[in-house]
MARPALO-731063 format. One record per residue (C-alpha): residue in three letters; y, z, x. Coordinates in steps of 0.25 Angstrom, whole numbers, plus 2048, in hexadecimal, padded with zeros to 3 digits. Layout:
aa,north,up,east
Ala,Y,Z,X;
...
This chain:
aa,north,up,east
Met,940,C15,722;
Asp,933,C11,727;
Asp,92C,C04,724;
Ser,922,C04,72E;
Gly,917,C06,724;
Glu,911,C13,729;
Ser,904,C17,723;
Leu,903,C24,71B;
Met,8F9,C2E,71E;
Leu,8F8,C38,713;
Ala,8ED,C40,71A;
Ala,8F6,C42,726;
Ala,901,C48,71E;
Gln,905,C56,724;
Pro,90D,C5F,71C;
Ser,91A,C65,722;
Asn,91A,C74,725;
Pro,927,C7A,722;
Gly,92A,C88,728;
Gln,922,C85,735;
Pro,92A,C87,742;
Glu,92D,C7B,74B;
Leu,930,C7A,759;
His,93D,C73,75D;
Phe,945,C72,76B;
Ala,954,C73,76B;
Gly,957,C76,77A;
Asp,95E,C6E,785;
Leu,951,C68,78A;
Thr,947,C60,781;
Leu,939,C64,782;
Pro,934,C58,78A;
Val,940,C5A,794;
Ala,93D,C69,795;
Leu,92E,C67,797;
Gly,931,C5D,7A2;
Leu,93B,C66,7A9;
Gly,931,C71,7A7;
Ala,926,C6A,7AE;
Val,92F,C66,7BA;
Phe,934,C74,7BC;
Ala,926,C7A,7BA;
Gly,921,C71,7C4;
Leu,92C,C74,7CE;
Ser,929,C83,7CC;
Trp,91A,C81,7CF;
Trp,91D,C7A,7DB;
Leu,927,C84,7E1;
Tyr,91D,C8F,7DD;
Arg,912,C89,7E5;
Arg,91B,C88,7F1;
Asp,91E,C97,7F0;
Leu,90F,C9A,7EF;
Arg,90B,C92,7FB;
Gly,900,C99,803;
Arg,8FC,CA2,7F7;
Ala,8F0,CA2,7EE;
Gly,8EA,CA7,7E1;
Trp,8F0,CA9,7D4;
Met,8FF,CA7,7D9;
Leu,8FD,C98,7DC;
Trp,8FD,C95,7CD;
Val,901,CA2,7C5;
Leu,90F,CA3,7CA;
Pro,913,C94,7C9;
Leu,90D,C94,7BB;
Leu,916,C9F,7B7;
Arg,922,C98,7BC;
Val,91F,C8B,7B6;
Leu,91D,C92,7A8;
Ala,92A,C99,7A9;
Val,931,C8B,7AD;
Leu,92B,C84,7A1;
Leu,92E,C8F,797;
Leu,93D,C8F,79C;
Met,93E,C80,79B;
Gly,938,C81,78D;
Thr,943,C8B,788;
Met,94D,C80,78C;
Thr,948,C77,781;
Gly,94D,C81,777;
Pro,940,C83,76E;
Val,944,C86,760;
Leu,93A,C8A,755;
Val,93E,C84,748;
Thr,939,C89,73A;
Arg,93D,C81,72E;
Thr,93B,C88,721;
Pro,93E,C7F,714;
Val,946,C84,709;
Gly,94A,C7E,6FB;
Thr,942,C74,6F3;
Thr,93D,C66,6F7;
Thr,93A,C5E,6EA;
Arg,92D,C55,6EA;
Val,930,C47,6E6;
Met,925,C3D,6E4;
Val,92A,C2E,6E4;
Phe,921,C23,6DD;
Thr,924,C15,6DC;
Asp,91E,C0B,6D2;
Ala,915,C01,6DA;
Ser,910,BF9,6CE;
Ala,912,BEA,6CC;
Ser,91E,BEB,6C3;
Met,926,BF0,6CE;
Thr,925,BE2,6D4;
Val,92E,BDC,6CA;
Ala,93C,BD9,6CD;
Asp,947,BDD,6C2;
Glu,94F,BD0,6C0;
Gln,952,BD5,6B2;
Met,959,BE1,6B6;
Asp,968,BE3,6B2;
Thr,971,BDE,6BE;
Asp,979,BEC,6BE;
Arg,96B,BF3,6C1;
Lys,968,BE9,6CC;
Leu,975,BEB,6D3;
Arg,973,BFA,6D3;
Ile,965,BF9,6D8;
Met,969,BEF,6E3;
Glu,974,BF9,6E7;
Gln,96A,C04,6E8;
Leu,961,BFB,6F1;
Gly,96C,BF7,6FA;
Trp,96C,BE9,6F6;
Leu,97B,BE9,6F2;
Glu,986,BF2,6F5;
Ala,98C,BFB,6EA;
Asp,998,BF3,6E3;
Pro,99D,BF6,6D5;
Asp,9A5,BE9,6D6;
Arg,999,BE0,6DA;
Asn,999,BD2,6D5;
Ala,98C,BCD,6D0;
Thr,98E,BBF,6D5;
Asp,990,BC4,6E3;
Pro,985,BBC,6EC;
Ala,980,BCA,6F2;
Val,97E,BCF,6E4;
Val,977,BC2,6DF;
Ala,96E,BC3,6EB;
Ala,96B,BD2,6E9;
Leu,968,BCF,6DA;
Lys,95F,BC4,6DD;
Arg,958,BCD,6E7;
Phe,956,BD8,6DD;
Asp,950,BCE,6D2;
Thr,945,BCB,6DC;
Thr,942,BD9,6E2;
Pro,937,BE0,6DB;
Arg,939,BEE,6D6;
Trp,930,BF4,6E1;
Gln,938,BEE,6EC;
Arg,945,BF4,6E6;
Leu,93E,C01,6E5;
Gln,939,C01,6F3;
Gln,947,BFE,6F8;
Ala,94E,C08,6F0;
Leu,944,C13,6F3;
Leu,941,C10,702;
Ser,94C,C08,708;
Gly,959,C0B,70E;
Asp,95E,C15,719;
Glu,95B,C21,710;
Ser,952,C1C,705;
Val,951,C23,6F8;
Phe,943,C27,6FB;
Glu,947,C2D,709;
Gln,952,C35,701;
Leu,947,C3A,6F8;
Ala,93E,C3D,704;
Asp,949,C44,70C;
Glu,94D,C4E,700;
His,93F,C50,6F9;
Asp,930,C51,6FC;
Thr,92E,C42,6F8;
Asp,923,C38,6F9;
Leu,921,C29,6F4;
Ala,915,C23,6ED;
Ala,913,C15,6E6;
Leu,90C,C15,6D9;
Gln,901,C0A,6D9;
Glu,8F8,C09,6CC;
Asn,8F2,C16,6C9;
Asp,8F6,C1D,6D6;
Arg,900,C1F,6E1;
Arg,901,C1B,6EF;
Leu,909,C24,6F9;
Val,914,C1D,700;
Trp,91A,C28,707;
His,919,C38,709;
Pro,921,C41,712;
Glu,915,C47,718;
Val,90D,C3B,71A;
Leu,90A,C36,728;
Asn,907,C29,72E;
Ala,8FC,C24,737;
Glu,904,C2A,743;
Gly,905,C38,73D;
Glu,914,C36,73A;
Lys,91B,C38,72D;
Val,91D,C2B,726;
Arg,92C,C27,723;
Val,931,C23,716;
Pro,92B,C15,713;
Ala,934,C08,711;
Ser,92A,C02,707;
Leu,922,C07,6FB;
Gly,916,BFF,700;
Val,912,BF8,6F3;
Glu,914,BEA,6F7;
Gln,905,BE6,6F7;
Thr,901,BED,6EA;
Ile,90C,BED,6E0;
Thr,90A,BDF,6DB;
Asn,8FC,BE3,6D7;
Asn,8FF,BF1,6D1;
Phe,8FE,BEE,6C2;
Ile,8FE,BFD,6BD;
Thr,90B,C05,6BC;
Asp,906,C13,6BC;
Leu,911,C1D,6BC;
Val,908,C29,6BA;
Thr,8FB,C2A,6C2;
Gly,900,C28,6D0;
Val,90C,C31,6CE;
Asp,903,C3C,6C7;
Lys,8F9,C3B,6D3;
His,904,C3D,6DD;
Val,90A,C49,6D6;
Ile,8FD,C50,6D4;
Ala,8F9,C4E,6E3;
Asp,907,C53,6E7;
Ala,905,C5F,6DE;
Glu,8F8,C62,6E4;
Glu,8FD,C60,6F2;
Ala,908,C6A,6EF;
Ala,8FF,C74,6E9;
Gly,8F7,C73,6F6;
Ile,903,C76,6FF;
Asn,907,C81,6F6;
Leu,8F9,C88,6F6;
Gly,8F6,C84,6E8;
Leu,904,C8A,6E3;
Pro,90C,C80,6DA;
Ser,917,C79,6E1;
Ser,925,C7C,6DD;
Thr,92B,C6F,6E3;
Gln,932,C66,6D9;
Lys,92C,C59,6D8;
Phe,931,C4B,6D3;
Val,92B,C3E,6D1;
Ile,933,C31,6D4;
Leu,92E,C25,6CE;
Phe,933,C16,6D0;
Ser,92D,C0D,6C5;
Asp,930,C02,6BB;
Gly,928,C0B,6B1;
Gln,91E,C00,6AD;
His,913,C0B,6AC;
Asn,906,C04,6A7;
Ala,8FB,C0E,6AB;
Glu,8F4,C18,6A2;
Pro,8FA,C25,6A5;
Arg,906,C28,69C;
Ala,913,C28,6A4;
Arg,91B,C31,69B;
Asp,910,C3C,69A;
Phe,90F,C3C,6A9;
Ala,91E,C3E,6AB;
Arg,91D,C4A,6A1;
Arg,912,C50,6A9;
Leu,91A,C4F,6B6;
Gly,926,C55,6AF;
Asn,91D,C61,6AA;
Arg,919,C63,6B9;
Gly,928,C63,6BD;
Val,927,C55,6C3;
Glu,933,C4C,6C0;
Met,932,C3D,6C0;
His,93E,C36,6C5;
Ile,93C,C27,6C2;
Val,943,C1B,6C7;
Gly,941,C0F,6BE;
Met,940,C02,6C5;
Gly,944,BF4,6BF;
Thr,94B,BEF,6B3;
Thr,94A,BF6,6A6;
Arg,94D,BE9,69F;
Met,942,BE0,698;
Pro,942,BD2,69D;
Arg,947,BC9,692;
Asp,93A,BC3,68F;
Leu,92F,BC3,684;
Ala,921,BC3,689;
Ile,913,BC6,685;
Leu,90D,BD0,68E;
Lys,8FF,BD2,688;
Val,8F7,BCE,67B;
Ala,8EE,BDA,678;
Ala,8E2,BD8,66F;
Pro,8D3,BDC,670;
Gly,8CC,BD4,67A;
Lys,8C0,BD2,671;
Val,8C0,BD1,661;
Phe,8B6,BCD,656;
Pro,8B7,BC0,64E;
Asn,8BC,BC6,642;
Thr,8C6,BCF,649;
Ile,8D5,BCE,647;
Val,8DA,BCE,655;
Ser,8E6,BD8,657;
Gly,8EE,BDC,663;
Glu,8FC,BDC,669;
Val,904,BD2,670;
Val,90C,BDB,67B;
Ile,919,BD4,67E;
Ser,925,BD7,687;
Asp,932,BD6,67F;
Gly,93E,BD6,688;
Met,947,BCD,67F;
Pro,953,BD2,677;
Pro,950,BD8,66A;
Gly,950,BCF,65D;
Lys,94B,BC2,662;
Pro,93F,BBC,65A;
Phe,932,BB7,65F;
Arg,924,BB5,65B;
Met,916,BB9,65F;
Ile,90C,BAF,65D;
Ile,8FC,BAF,65F;
Glu,8F5,BA2,65E;
His,8E7,B9C,660;
Asn,8E5,B8E,663;
Gly,8F3,B8B,65D;
Arg,8F0,B93,650;
Thr,8FA,B9E,64E;
Leu,8F3,BAC,64B;
Val,8FF,BB5,64C;
Glu,90E,BB2,64B;
Gln,917,BBE,64B;
Asp,927,BBF,64B;
Leu,92D,BC9,654;
Val,93B,BCC,65B;
Thr,93E,BD0,669;
Thr,941,BDF,66B;
Glu,943,BE0,67A;
Ala,939,BEC,679;
Gly,931,BE8,685;
Arg,922,BE9,682;
Arg,91E,BE6,673;
Asn,910,BE6,66D;
Ile,90F,BDB,662;
Pro,902,BDD,659;
Phe,8FB,BD1,654;
Arg,8EE,BCF,64B;
Phe,8E7,BC2,647;
Pro,8D9,BBE,642;
Ile,8D0,BB6,64B;
Glu,8C3,BB3,642;
Ser,8C7,BA5,63F;
Ile,8CA,BA2,64E;
Val,8BD,BA8,653;
Glu,8B5,B9F,649;
Glu,8BD,B92,64E;
Gln,8BB,B96,65D;
Lys,8AC,B98,65B;
Gln,8AB,B8A,656;
Leu,8B1,B85,663;
Gln,8A9,B8D,66D;
Asn,8A0,B87,677;
Asn,892,B87,673;
Asp,88D,B88,681;
Leu,893,B95,682;
Gln,890,BA3,67C;
Tyr,89C,BAC,679;
Ser,89C,BBB,677;
Asn,8AB,BBA,675;
Leu,8B3,BAF,66F;
Pro,8C0,BAE,678;
Leu,8CC,BAB,66F;
Glu,8DA,BA8,675;
Phe,8E7,BAA,66E;
Asn,8F5,BA6,672;
Val,900,BB1,671;
Arg,90F,BAD,672;
Leu,91D,BB2,66F;
Thr,927,BA8,66B;
Pro,932,BA7,676;
Val,93F,BAF,674;
Glu,94C,BA9,679;
Gly,950,BAF,687;
Glu,942,BB3,68C;
Ile,940,BB3,69B;
Asp,932,BAD,69A;
Glu,92C,BA6,68E;
Glu,91E,BA4,695;
Asn,91A,BB3,693;
Asn,91B,BB1,684;
Gln,90D,BAD,682;
Ser,8FF,BB3,685;
Val,8F0,BB1,682;
Leu,8E8,BBB,679;
Arg,8D9,BB9,67D;
Val,8CF,BC0,673;
Asn,8C0,BC0,674;
Val,8B9,BBF,667;
Val,8AB,BC6,667;
Thr,8A3,BBB,660;
Glu,896,BC0,665;
Glu,891,BCD,65F;
Phe,88B,BD7,669;
Lys,87C,BD6,666;
Met,873,BE2,666;
Leu,864,BE3,665;
Met,85E,BF0,660;
Val,84F,BF3,661;
Asp,849,BFF,65C;
Gly,83B,C04,658;
Arg,83F,C0A,64A;
Pro,84C,C0B,642;
Arg,850,C19,647;
Trp,85D,C1F,644;
Glu,863,C1C,652;
Gln,860,C0D,650;
Arg,865,C0C,642;
Tyr,873,C12,645;
Leu,875,C0A,652;
Tyr,871,BFD,64A;
Ala,87B,C01,63F;
Leu,886,C04,649;
Phe,885,BF7,650;
Asp,881,BEE,644;
Arg,88E,BF1,63D;
Asp,897,BED,649;
Glu,89B,BDF,648;
Arg,89B,BDE,657;
Trp,88C,BE0,658;
Lys,880,BD8,653;
Val,874,BE2,653;
Arg,865,BDD,652;
Ser,85D,BE9,64F;
Val,84E,BE8,651;
Val,845,BF3,64C;
Ala,836,BF4,64D;
Asp,82F,BF5,640;
Ser,82B,C02,63B;
Ser,81C,C01,63E;
Gly,81F,BFB,64C;
Arg,814,BF1,64B;
Gln,81D,BE5,64B;
Gly,825,BEA,656;
Leu,833,BE4,656;
Gly,82F,BD9,64C;
Pro,830,BCA,64E;
Arg,83A,BC5,659;
Gly,846,BBC,655;
Asn,855,BBB,654;
Gly,856,BC1,646;
Pro,85B,BCF,641;
Gly,851,BDA,645;
Gln,84A,BD1,64F;
Phe,848,BD3,65E;
Pro,84D,BC7,666;
Ala,843,BBC,668;
Thr,848,BB7,675;
Arg,84E,BBD,682;
Glu,85B,BB5,67F;
Ala,85D,BBB,671;
Leu,85B,BC9,677;
Phe,865,BC6,682;
Ala,870,BC2,677;
His,871,BD1,674;
Gln,87B,BDA,67C;
Leu,874,BE7,679;
Ile,866,BEC,676;
Ile,862,BFA,670;
Ile,854,BFE,671;
Gly,84F,C0A,669;
Asp,842,C11,667;
Val,839,C05,668;
Ala,82B,C03,66F;
Pro,829,BF9,67A;
Gln,81E,BF2,673;
Met,828,BEE,668;
Phe,82E,BE4,672;
His,827,BD8,678;
Pro,826,BD9,688;
Glu,830,BCE,68A;
Glu,83A,BD4,681;
Leu,83B,BE0,68A;
Gln,83E,BD8,696;
Trp,848,BD0,68E;
Ile,84F,BDE,68B;
Arg,84F,BE1,69A;
Asp,855,BD4,69E;
Phe,85F,BD5,693;
Val,864,BE1,69A;
Gln,862,BDD,6A8;
Phe,866,BCF,6A8;
Asn,86E,BCD,69B;
Gly,877,BD9,69D;
Gly,873,BDF,68F;
Gly,873,BED,68B;
Val,867,BF6,686;
Ile,868,C03,67F;
Phe,85B,C0B,67E;
Ile,85A,C16,673;
Asp,84D,C1E,675;
Gly,846,C24,66A;
His,83B,C2E,668;
Met,830,C25,662;
Glu,82D,C18,66B;
Arg,835,C1D,677;
Leu,83C,C14,680;
Val,834,C1B,68C;
Asn,829,C11,688;
Phe,831,C05,68E;
Arg,831,C0B,69C;
Glu,826,C01,6A1;
Ser,82C,BF5,699;
Pro,835,BEA,69E;
Ile,841,BF2,698;
Gly,83D,BFF,69F;
Pro,847,BFC,6AB;
Leu,852,BFC,6A1;
Phe,851,C0B,69E;
Pro,85B,C14,6A6;
Val,852,C20,6A4;
Arg,845,C25,6A8;
Trp,83D,C2D,69D;
Thr,83A,C3C,6A2;
Gly,82D,C3C,699;
Ala,831,C49,693;
Ser,832,C4B,684;
Asp,83F,C49,67D;
Phe,84B,C52,67E;
Arg,84C,C57,670;
Ser,856,C61,66A;
Leu,860,C63,65F;
Asp,86B,C67,668;
Leu,86D,C5C,671;
Lys,87B,C58,675;
Leu,880,C4B,67B;
Arg,889,C4A,688;
Pro,88F,C3D,68E;
Leu,88D,C3C,69D;
Ser,893,C2E,69F;
Glu,8A1,C27,69E;
Gln,89A,C1B,699;
Pro,8A1,C15,68D;
Ala,895,C18,683;
Val,896,C27,683;
Gln,8A6,C27,682;
Leu,8A7,C2B,674;
Met,8B5,C31,676;
Ser,8BF,C2C,680;
Asp,8C2,C3A,685;
Pro,8B7,C40,68E;
Ala,8B7,C4E,688;
Ala,8B8,C49,67A;
Asn,8AC,C3F,67D;
Val,8A3,C4B,682;
Asp,8A7,C53,675;
Val,8A3,C47,66C;
Trp,895,C46,673;
Asn,893,C55,672;
Gly,896,C54,663;
Leu,88C,C49,660;
Met,87E,C4D,65B;
Gly,874,C4D,666;
Pro,867,C46,665;
Arg,85A,C4E,662;
Arg,851,C47,66C;
Val,853,C41,67A;
Ser,84A,C38,682;
Leu,849,C3F,690;
Val,84C,C36,69B;
Asn,852,C35,6A9;
Lys,85C,C2B,6AD;
Leu,859,C21,6B8;
Glu,861,C1F,6C4;
Gly,86E,C17,6C1;
Ala,86D,C1B,6B3;
Glu,878,C23,6AC;
Ile,877,C2E,6A1;
Ile,882,C2C,698;
Leu,87E,C36,68D;
Glu,875,C43,68E;
Val,870,C4D,684;
Val,872,C5C,687;
Glu,86C,C69,682;
Gly,870,C75,689;
Asn,86D,C73,698;
Arg,863,C68,695;
Arg,868,C59,695;
Ala,862,C4B,694;
Pro,867,C3D,695;
Ala,86A,C37,687;
Met,86F,C29,68B;
Val,86D,C22,699;
Phe,873,C15,69E;
Arg,871,C0B,6A9;
Arg,874,BFD,6AD;
Tyr,868,BF4,6AE;
Gly,86A,BE6,6B4;
Ala,875,BDF,6AD;
Gly,874,BE8,6A1;
Arg,875,BF7,69C;
Val,86B,C01,696;
Leu,86E,C0D,68E;
Tyr,862,C17,68B;
Ser,863,C21,680;
Cys,85A,C2D,680;
Ile,85E,C30,672;
Asp,85D,C29,665;
Glu,866,C32,65C;
Thr,874,C2D,65F;
Trp,875,C2B,650;
Arg,877,C3A,64E;
Trp,884,C38,655;
Arg,889,C33,647;
Tyr,888,C41,641;
Glu,896,C45,63B;
Val,89D,C3A,642;
Ala,896,C2D,63D;
Asp,897,C22,647;
Arg,8A3,C27,64F;
His,89B,C2A,65C;
His,88E,C24,659;
Glu,894,C16,658;
Arg,89E,C17,663;
Phe,893,C1B,66D;
Trp,889,C10,669;
Lys,894,C05,669;
Gln,899,C0A,676;
Ala,88B,C0B,67C;
Ala,887,BFD,677;
Lys,894,BF6,67D;
Trp,892,BFE,68A;
Ile,883,BFA,68C;
Met,884,BEC,687;
Glu,88A,BE1,690;
Glu,897,BDC,68C;
Pro,894,BCD,688;
Phe,899,BC2,691;
Ala,8A4,BBA,68B;
Val,89D,BAD,68C;
Ser,890,BA7,690;
Asp,88A,B99,693;
Arg,87C,B94,698;
Phe,87E,B9A,6A6;
Val,888,BA6,6A6;
Lys,88E,BB1,69E;
Leu,89D,BB3,6A1;
Asp,8A7,BBE,69E;
Ser,8B5,BC1,6A3;
Gly,8B8,BCD,69B;
Glu,8C5,BCE,692;
Pro,8CC,BC2,68C;
Ser,8DA,BC7,692;
Tyr,8DE,BCF,69F;
Glu,8EB,BD4,6A5;
Val,8F2,BCE,6B1;
Lys,8EB,BD2,6BE;
Glu,8DF,BD7,6B7;
Gln,8D1,BD3,6BC;
Val,8C6,BCD,6B4;
Arg,8B8,BD0,6B5;
Ile,8AE,BC4,6B4;
Arg,8A0,BC5,6B1;
Met,895,BBA,6B0;
Arg,886,BBB,6AE;
Leu,87C,BAF,6B0;
Arg,874,BAC,6A4;
Asp,868,BAA,6AD;
Pro,864,BB8,6B3;
Ala,85D,BB1,6BF;
Ala,869,BA9,6C3;
Met,870,BB6,6C8;
Glu,864,BB8,6D2;
Arg,864,BA9,6D6;
Leu,873,BAA,6D9;
Arg,871,BB7,6E1;
Gln,866,BB1,6EA;
Ala,86F,BA4,6EC;
Asp,87B,BAE,6F0;
Leu,883,BA7,6E5;
Lys,88D,BAD,6DA;
Pro,893,BA8,6CE;
Ala,8A2,BA8,6CD;
Val,8AD,BA5,6C2;
Met,8B9,B9C,6C3;
Ile,8C5,BA3,6BE;
Met,8CF,B99,6B7;
Arg,8DD,B9D,6B4;
Asn,8E6,B94,6AB;
Gly,8DB,B89,6AC;
Glu,8DC,B89,6BB;
Pro,8D1,B8F,6C5;
Leu,8D6,B9C,6CA;
Met,8CA,BA2,6D2;
Arg,8BB,BA1,6D4;
Leu,8B6,BAF,6D2;
Pro,8A8,BB2,6D8;
Leu,89F,BBC,6D0;
Glu,897,BC7,6D6;
Pro,889,BC9,6D1;
Asp,886,BD6,6CA;
Phe,877,BD7,6CA;
Asn,876,BE4,6C2;
Ser,87C,BDD,6B6;
Ala,877,BCF,6B9;
Met,885,BC9,6B9;
Tyr,891,BC4,6C2;
Arg,89E,BCB,6C2;
Gly,8AC,BC8,6C8;
Ile,8BA,BCD,6C7;
Thr,8C6,BC5,6C8;
Pro,8D2,BC9,6D0;
Ser,8DF,BCD,6C8;
Leu,8E3,BC1,6BF;
Asp,8F1,BBC,6BC;
Gly,8F4,BB7,6AE;
Gly,8EE,BAB,6A8;
Glu,8E2,BA5,6A0;
Tyr,8D5,BA7,6A7;
Glu,8C7,BA0,6A6;
Val,8BA,BA4,6AD;
Val,8B1,B99,6B1;
Pro,8A3,B9D,6B6;
Ile,89D,B97,6C3;
Val,88E,B99,6C5;
Pro,887,B93,6D2;
Gly,87C,B89,6CE;
Val,882,B86,6C0;
Pro,88A,B7A,6BD;
Gln,899,B7E,6B9;
Asp,899,B75,6AD;
Leu,88D,B7D,6A7;
Leu,894,B8A,6A8;
Lys,89C,B8A,69B;
Ala,89F,B99,69A;
Arg,8AE,B9C,69B;
Thr,8B7,BA9,699;
Lys,8C6,BAA,697;
Phe,8D0,BB5,698;
Thr,8DF,BB7,699;
Val,8E7,BBF,6A3;
Ala,8F4,BC3,69D;
Ser,900,BBA,6A3;
Ile,909,BC6,6A1;
Pro,904,BD3,6A6;
Thr,905,BDE,69C;
Gly,904,BEA,6A5;
Glu,90C,BEC,6B2;
Met,913,BDF,6B2;
Gly,915,BDD,6A3;
Val,922,BE5,6A1;
Leu,92A,BE5,6AD;
His,937,BEC,6AA;
Cys,939,BFB,6AE;
Asn,934,C04,6A3;
Asp,940,C0E,6A5;
Lys,93D,C14,697;
Leu,92F,C19,69C;
Leu,935,C1E,6AA;
Arg,940,C25,6A3;
Leu,937,C2C,69A;
Met,92D,C30,6A5;
Ala,939,C36,6AD;
Ala,93E,C3E,6A1;
Asp,930,C43,69E;
Ser,92F,C49,6AC;
Gly,93D,C4F,6AC;
Gly,941,C44,6B7;
Lys,94B,C39,6B6;
Tyr,94B,C2A,6B6;
Tyr,953,C21,6BF;
Ala,956,C12,6BE;
Glu,953,C0A,6CB;
Glu,962,C0A,6CF;
Asp,963,C19,6CE;
Leu,95A,C1D,6DA;
Ala,965,C24,6E1;
Gln,966,C2E,6D5;
Leu,958,C31,6D6;
Val,95A,C36,6E4;
Glu,966,C3F,6E0;
Asn,95F,C45,6D4;
Leu,953,C4A,6DD;
Arg,95B,C4F,6E9;
Pro,95F,C5D,6E3;
His,950,C60,6E0;
Ser,94E,C62,6EF;
Thr,955,C6D,6F6;
Ser,94D,C6E,703;
Gly,952,C74,710;
Glu,94C,C7D,71B;
Ile,94F,C89,723;
Ile,94E,C87,732;
Asp,94B,C93,73B;
Glu,94D,C90,74A;
Arg,947,C99,755;
Lys,94C,C96,763;
Leu,940,C98,76C;
Trp,948,C97,779;
Gln,950,CA3,775;
Ser,944,CAB,771;
Phe,93E,CB7,778;
Trp,930,CB2,777;
Val,934,CA6,780;
Phe,93B,CAE,78B;
Leu,931,CB9,78B;
Pro,926,CAF,791;
Leu,930,CAA,79C;
Ile,933,CB8,7A0;
Val,924,CBC,7A0;
Leu,921,CB0,7A9;
Leu,92D,CB2,7B3;
Thr,929,CC1,7B4;
Leu,91B,CBF,7B6;
Glu,91E,CB5,7C1;
Trp,927,CBE,7C8;
Thr,91D,CC9,7C7;
Leu,912,CC1,7CD;
Arg,91B,CBB,7D8;
Lys,91E,CCA,7DC;
Ala,910,CCD,7DC;
Ala,90D,CC1,7E5;
Gly,918,CC5,7EF;
Leu,921,CB9,7EC;
Leu,92E,CC1,7E9;
């Protein structure tokens, strides 16, 4: 075994070359000794020859001694017994790929496991001698059990697989073509391969460690599919390369050590079936106890993060039920001591259970609105509900019977301002689409038919353009249609530009064929446009087709990419398109096509803090043909949500603050964003080299000060928390130059105290592992049956080799040069008169 921590060098791996001859020495003299004696005798021969040739000159002084030296060296070489060995492999060597689960659930110890299983595993690990008459009260047994109860699964696996004089993995590697990898998140990390070399160019010996100590506690994804699949595919490609593209006939096995808590997207059983169809069997070893802990716990309260005031909140309480069947308990949901849900249930020992709930919140919302701080503006009303399970006798831990459900109630409607020069079809359909949606409050401003009064009197009433900059800034989205620049007051156009650049608002321009948005080029809103008009006449045709060019959410009418393209091809195209070129940094999200001719239909880009979408077409209402609002409504609502900025949760006189969702999982990170209400304040802080920050409070106590980094493109500050543990959190803004008591804005969120993913259910999911093994045609083994795995795979490798030895020292081709050298020397001596 090797625990020297040799580094693996995949690039240096060299394949073996079976069938190539190798030179060995089997004589009485070793090669170094023979070389040494040969040098001595060669030197002596040279000296004696030089004495015999004293007084002579010419070629004899070096040719004759050289011939004698060569003959002496060749003679000494034959005494080493050179043998040319050729090894030809025969039989079959099975390919075995071993994978170990390196996710966080493998850090759990198994105190709940049955004692009989513990004893068998400890015998396998060498902690106890095999003894059928063992006394459980024996001090050695008690000590071993205590050690077992504190040893995590991955350490037991490491010792069982890699420790001992002849470890399980060494047995597999000796008998099969075997490598070892650790599954980490959605990939794998190679631990050992037989052809991998270390930094010194030597083959790496089997390791004594899996090398997962530093990463396993932070790996909260168990993916039993992706890493294995990548490895199997790479192995097949390598085999195809060695076999010159021909399919390999080598039998392959996947050995997987895991507790079966697969929580990634790929379906594990579907993958196992695919492996089986490819002839790859999965032999799976289940790690850990299969018994549920004797406990009742709330794992998660699943409900929409945002709802409307008149909504009935519905969701599920996800619990872990490890209690014996038939014991009664209640699920209760409360708000400020008022019971909203009370449901009688009984335990089932079924593990994870989903308990549905429904309750109205309209009266609660009205009560909470009356209690809101008048110094604050809320886009969402945060509500907090206590969820608990009544204790059941015999539970291990009653503290995990309660949780918090946080819901943000959308109390501020999304505000949209629509401005158009006339009531055209596009404007009418868009107004109707958004106006009937309770989430939107639409103000439509249309110029009078003569155009002499422009957009009419300004004010805050229906159909009026906002009279002040602040009133305009109260909207999230502005749609500007086919309207002339002179309809606006000069300062109003600057407001619109500031609305996008500094307030993070969204603008959608929908061009027309009468007033033409090209006339705004030299106006204050000219820089907002993501296009440059070509000056050419409109692109007109009755055969125009639409094609999406982007993965932006607005153009995703279907989740499947191919189906999405088909839907766009089937929509009625426009009959007229304003011809433009996109500016640098802009993106064409939709184009029109006719034969080989194409032109942009919709172009997007960011501008300052906001976003802008320019539409070259004004006939999207034609998409309703034969399908009504199915695609038309989906596109425009997706586009509106994408272009407008997500409202900040809360605002005061100085800042807007948001911390995203009301609830997060353990170890998730939270994105914080803040915008200063005074646009000039950001520049002042930049010049003074100062940054705002937030104080993160956990359970009422300061946890950390998080500096926020400026994002000048969006005129806001952003920050990301580190991974957070469970608890109740509050975000408090800190702005240099603003007294802390004047900053009233706060946001709150919950991090689940009990993880619902990787660490939510901790017993071995042997049911899944057994099914995966069966689906692939393989077998499942309990942790204590590891030796059986080795025995079951042994017959699949019947490898051997034929050894051919050619003794070169007995070969004619070795003695021929010796005879030639001696004959040539004799002939030359005779010619020189030395005989």
